[in-house]
C-alpha angles and dihedrals in degrees: 000000000000091000090052092052091046090051093050094047092044092051091051091048090050093051092046092052091047092052091048091054095033118142124149113233129186116220134187099236095186094051092046094049094045091061106041114157101159130036131182118198125199105210117214122268094217112087098226092046091048092056093048094050092044089055091051099045096098089053089052093047091059089071090064110035114190094018121133111240124210125182138204109210134175112245094243090063100042093098091059093061118088124223093253097048095087133012089218127024125193109198113204113203136166090270088063095054122090133210094281092051093255128121116276122246094257092058091044091050092051094049094042095058089091131051121219136211092210136023119190122191108198095184108127093207130037110287114191094204095053092044091049091050090048090054091053102041123088103239127150096210120028114191131188142149107273119270127152094237091054097051100096094049107045125059097203119042121179114216112209101167094149092054117092103187132049089240090060090046090052089051088055092047091049091049091056094043090050091054097042098043094053105033122094124196134161109291097242091062094050098062113117125170112252 
């Protein structure tokens, strides 16, 4: 019950903050994805999803050779991640979560020291913590699997309605990233509202 109330209040706070800072920006997705140097990945909170994404990370990294990869991982999964998986790891534990169920200022300050060309949220379902972090981190392109609660915070959502499993959704996500990260078109045609 308490977690449900926290989630509801946190979501309302998140939407209120987004509206307060709201400004529509147009970005050139193709140009941004063709020159990715830094990536931050939000690893899933659900155990089975975490393992699946961890096993597919090297496949994902091939889309952006030479990029620096950072990861946000829940503390209970930190031991599963090898030293060479990410150049920078942000471990999110209970001590980093405030009263509303959102990351505390210290964690946010640490993760916000860098800016990123690409942010990927691999959570299959809406995760308030990842969405909150996404809203606060400086990232040019913010990608997630489509969900109505995520819409205001990510500028590229991948709809995979016909897919039943996270693995199938990741395949769809990878298909789009492969196309977008390698294709070049005249700039006027690449403009998409954020």
